[in-house]
Every structure is written in structure tokens, then in C-alpha cells.
C-alpha positions as CSV (number, residue, x, y, z in Angstrom):
1,M,18.2,-0.1,18.6
2,N,14.7,0.5,17.3
3,E,13.7,-1.1,14.0
4,P,13.0,1.4,11.2
5,V,9.3,1.8,10.4
6,V,10.2,1.9,6.8
7,S,13.4,1.3,4.9
8,L,13.9,1.8,1.2
9,A,17.1,0.6,-0.7
10,G,17.6,1.2,-4.4
11,V,13.9,1.7,-5.1
12,T,13.2,2.4,-8.8
13,R,10.1,3.0,-10.9
14,S,9.8,3.6,-14.6
15,F,6.9,4.1,-17.0
16,E,6.5,3.8,-20.7
17,Q,4.8,6.8,-22.4
18,G,4.5,7.0,-26.1
19,G,7.2,4.5,-26.6
20,V,9.6,6.5,-24.4
21,R,10.9,5.2,-21.0
22,I,10.5,7.7,-18.2
23,D,12.5,6.9,-15.0
24,V,10.6,8.5,-12.1
25,L,12.6,7.0,-9.2
26,R,16.2,6.2,-9.9
27,G,17.4,4.3,-6.8
28,I,15.8,5.8,-3.7
29,D,17.3,5.1,-0.3
30,L,15.4,6.2,2.8
31,T,15.0,5.1,6.4
32,V,12.3,6.5,8.7
33,M,12.5,5.7,12.4
34,P,9.6,5.3,14.9
35,G,8.1,8.7,15.9
36,E,10.1,10.6,13.2
37,I,8.3,13.2,11.0
38,V,9.9,13.6,7.7
39,A,9.0,16.1,5.0
40,L,9.3,14.9,1.4
41,L,10.0,18.1,-0.6
42,G,9.9,18.4,-4.3
43,P,8.1,20.3,-7.1
44,S,4.9,19.0,-8.7
45,G,5.7,16.1,-11.0
46,S,8.9,15.1,-9.3
47,G,7.6,11.7,-8.2
48,K,6.6,12.3,-4.6
49,S,3.2,10.6,-5.1
50,T,4.9,7.7,-6.8
51,M,7.3,7.3,-3.9
52,L,4.4,7.3,-1.4
53,Q,2.6,4.7,-3.5
54,A,5.8,2.5,-3.3
55,I,6.0,2.8,0.5
56,G,2.2,2.3,0.8
57,L,2.4,-0.9,-1.2
58,L,-0.5,0.5,-3.3
59,E,0.8,-0.8,-6.7
60,G,3.5,-3.0,-8.2
61,G,6.2,-2.4,-10.7
62,F,8.9,-1.1,-8.3
63,G,12.4,-2.3,-8.1
64,G,14.7,-2.4,-5.1
65,S,13.9,-3.2,-1.5
66,I,10.9,-1.8,0.5
67,R,10.8,-3.0,4.2
68,I,7.8,-2.1,6.4
69,A,8.3,-2.8,10.1
70,G,11.2,-5.1,9.2
71,V,9.3,-7.1,6.6
72,E,10.4,-7.2,3.0
73,A,7.4,-6.3,1.0
74,A,8.6,-8.1,-2.2
75,D,8.7,-11.4,-0.4
76,Q,5.0,-11.2,0.6
77,P,2.0,-12.4,-1.4
78,S,-0.7,-9.9,-2.2
79,S,-2.5,-10.8,1.0
80,G,0.6,-10.2,3.0
81,R,1.2,-6.8,1.5
82,T,-2.4,-5.9,2.2
83,A,-1.9,-7.0,5.8
84,L,1.2,-4.9,6.1
85,R,-0.6,-1.9,4.8
86,R,-3.6,-2.4,7.0
87,E,-1.6,-3.0,10.2
88,H,1.1,-0.5,9.9
89,I,0.2,2.4,7.5
90,G,-2.3,5.2,7.5
91,F,-3.0,7.5,4.5
92,V,-3.9,11.2,4.2
93,Y,-4.4,12.6,0.6
94,Q,-4.8,16.1,-0.8
95,F,-8.4,15.3,-1.4
96,H,-10.0,13.8,1.6
97,H,-11.9,10.9,-0.1
98,L,-14.4,10.7,2.8
99,L,-17.5,8.5,2.3
100,P,-20.2,11.0,1.5
101,D,-23.1,9.0,3.0
102,F,-21.4,8.6,6.4
103,N,-20.9,11.3,9.0
104,A,-17.6,12.3,10.5
105,L,-17.7,9.8,13.3
106,E,-18.7,7.0,11.0
107,N,-15.9,7.8,8.6
108,V,-13.4,7.3,11.4
109,V,-15.2,4.3,12.9
110,L,-15.3,2.3,9.6
111,P,-11.6,1.5,9.2
112,Q,-11.5,0.3,12.8
113,L,-14.4,-2.1,12.2
114,I,-12.7,-3.5,9.2
115,A,-9.6,-4.1,11.3
116,G,-11.8,-6.0,13.8
117,T,-12.2,-3.3,16.6
118,P,-15.5,-3.7,18.5
119,R,-17.9,-0.9,17.6
120,E,-18.0,0.7,21.1
121,A,-14.2,0.9,21.2
122,A,-14.1,2.2,17.7
123,E,-16.6,5.0,18.4
124,G,-14.7,6.0,21.5
125,R,-11.4,6.2,19.6
126,A,-13.1,8.1,16.7
127,G,-14.6,10.6,19.1
128,E,-11.3,11.1,20.9
129,L,-9.4,11.8,17.7
130,L,-12.0,14.1,16.3
131,G,-12.3,15.9,19.6
132,A,-8.5,16.5,19.6
133,L,-8.9,18.0,16.1
134,G,-11.6,20.5,17.3
135,L,-14.5,18.6,15.8
136,A,-16.3,17.4,18.9
137,K,-19.4,19.3,17.8
138,R,-19.3,18.0,14.2
139,L,-19.4,14.3,14.8
140,D,-22.8,13.8,13.2
141,H,-22.1,16.0,10.2
142,R,-21.6,14.5,6.7
143,P,-18.7,15.7,4.6
144,S,-20.9,17.9,2.5
145,Q,-21.8,19.8,5.7
146,L,-18.2,20.4,6.7
147,S,-15.7,23.0,5.5
148,G,-12.6,21.9,3.5
149,G,-10.4,22.2,6.6
150,E,-12.9,20.2,8.7
151,Q,-13.1,17.5,6.0
152,Q,-9.3,17.2,6.0
153,R,-9.3,17.0,9.8
154,V,-11.7,14.0,9.5
155,A,-9.3,12.4,7.0
156,V,-6.4,12.9,9.5
157,A,-8.4,11.2,12.2
158,R,-9.3,8.4,9.9
159,A,-5.6,7.8,9.0
160,L,-4.7,7.6,12.7
161,A,-7.7,5.5,13.8
162,N,-5.9,2.2,13.8
163,R,-2.8,3.5,15.5
164,P,-0.5,3.1,12.4
165,A,3.3,3.0,12.9
166,L,3.6,5.2,9.8
167,V,1.3,7.9,8.3
168,L,1.8,8.8,4.7
169,A,0.5,12.2,3.7
170,D,0.4,13.4,0.1
171,E,0.1,17.2,0.0
172,P,-2.4,17.0,2.9
173,T,-3.0,20.7,3.0
174,G,-2.5,21.5,-0.7
175,N,-6.2,22.0,-1.3
176,L,-6.6,24.5,1.5
177,D,-6.0,28.2,1.8
178,E,-2.9,29.2,3.6
179,A,-4.4,30.1,7.0
180,T,-6.4,26.9,7.1
181,A,-3.5,24.8,5.9
182,D,-1.3,26.1,8.7
183,K,-3.9,25.3,11.3
184,V,-4.6,21.8,9.9
185,L,-0.9,21.0,9.6
186,E,-0.3,22.2,13.2
187,Q,-3.0,19.9,14.5
188,F,-1.9,17.1,12.3
189,L,1.7,17.2,13.5
190,Q,0.6,17.6,17.2
191,L,-1.7,14.6,16.9
192,V,0.9,12.4,15.1
193,R,3.5,13.2,17.7
194,G,1.0,12.6,20.5
195,E,0.2,9.2,19.0
196,G,3.9,8.3,18.6
197,S,3.5,7.5,14.9
198,A,6.1,8.3,12.3
199,A,5.1,10.3,9.3
200,L,6.3,11.0,5.7
201,I,4.6,14.1,4.4
202,A,5.0,15.0,0.8
203,T,4.8,18.8,0.0
204,H,6.2,21.4,-2.3
205,N,5.9,24.0,0.4
206,E,9.3,24.9,1.9
207,R,7.7,26.8,4.7
208,L,5.5,23.9,5.8
209,A,8.4,21.5,5.6
210,L,10.3,23.5,8.2
211,A,7.8,22.4,10.8
212,M,8.9,18.7,10.5
213,D,11.9,16.9,12.1
214,R,13.8,16.3,8.9
215,V,13.5,17.3,5.2
216,V,14.5,15.1,2.3
217,R,14.3,16.4,-1.3
218,L,13.3,14.5,-4.4
219,H,14.8,15.8,-7.6
220,D,15.4,14.1,-11.0
221,G,14.5,10.7,-9.5
222,H,17.1,11.0,-6.6
223,L,16.7,11.7,-2.9
224,S,19.0,14.0,-1.0
């Protein structure tokens, strides 16, 4: 049987605000298998971003078990968690966070160079991904020269550049108009499936969630 890409068991997260304890995650259990695309559905403020931060090992303070590719994150030092994140996870955010002084190709090449990929191979991989997203003629354009939809496509290519086992996407089309959002999501899902990656995609859009393999809902700190 395949090992889950990510497995959560009893994951909790609380915050103190004005002397009041706020329980955002109240014992989350979730397993995502290789190649599975899961929609994380919930209204704004329900804790979707917090849950993705937990899985992405982006901050501490979480209770329970988070296993990435079979490795218990809590047992790892900071360097080990960084390695897990770098080797297994790609991220797409609502706002693209592209480097403004680098063109589209360079934005997708850079994470590969950081991971130790030779430049020629990194540029080939970046060109291939951007071409699959319809950006073959925009490789030398900087983010400011690209439309919102094009910028987000570059962000998708960057997330997939190092062939992650899991892509985490936080409202990846939330900043786009409906027609552009539909097109970007269609290309995103097609590319993720073609790469064989798993994905957990947070959204509050029920219609977009239906395009995924499975839907889980976050409500009042619980997953259903």
C-alpha cells in the first residue's frame, strides 16, 4: 500500500487574543494519498490557512501529529523540518509573491537552483512548466508585465518546479475574476495530475471544489 503524502492526527492550534483563548483547530485528522487532489472547503476565517501552515511546517505551536512522507515532523529539528518542506512540498498562495526583479523563467528557475539542480536542467524544467501553462511567449517578462492570471500561472509553475509530492494551495484563484480563475484552476489541476503530485487546495468556492477528487470541510475547528 502507498505511504500517505501527509497524515494529520489530532492536530490542534490555539491563540491568545486579548486574554481570550481561541481554538482554531480542535483535533484535525486527515490523510492525503499520492496523486490525490483534495479541496479544503470553509468560509473565510475558518482556519484553512492555519491548517495549511501546519502541514507546510511554516510555524510552530501545533499539537498532535503531522507526518510528511512518513516522517513525524515533531521529531525533527528545525533543519529537518526545513528539509521536509523543501523536498516534499510546493506552495501556491492567493497573492503570487513572485520576485519582482526576476522574469517568469527566473522565478521558476530559482527554487530549483536552491535545491541543487544544475542551471541548464532548471531552465529546461521551468520552460516546460511555463509552456504547459500557456506562457511560452512570456518567459522573459517580469511580474509587473504580466496579468494577474499570468502571474498566478508562474506561481503554479514555481510550486511544481522541484516535483513536490504535495502541493498546498491557499485560495490560489481568490484574487482573480471568475473566468480567469476557472482557466487557471483548470490548468493547475491538469498540471498537478500530469506531474503525479497530490494537492490540498483551500477555497471557499463550492463550485471550484467540485473539480477536485474529494472535498473536506473545516467548520468550528473540526474537519468533516
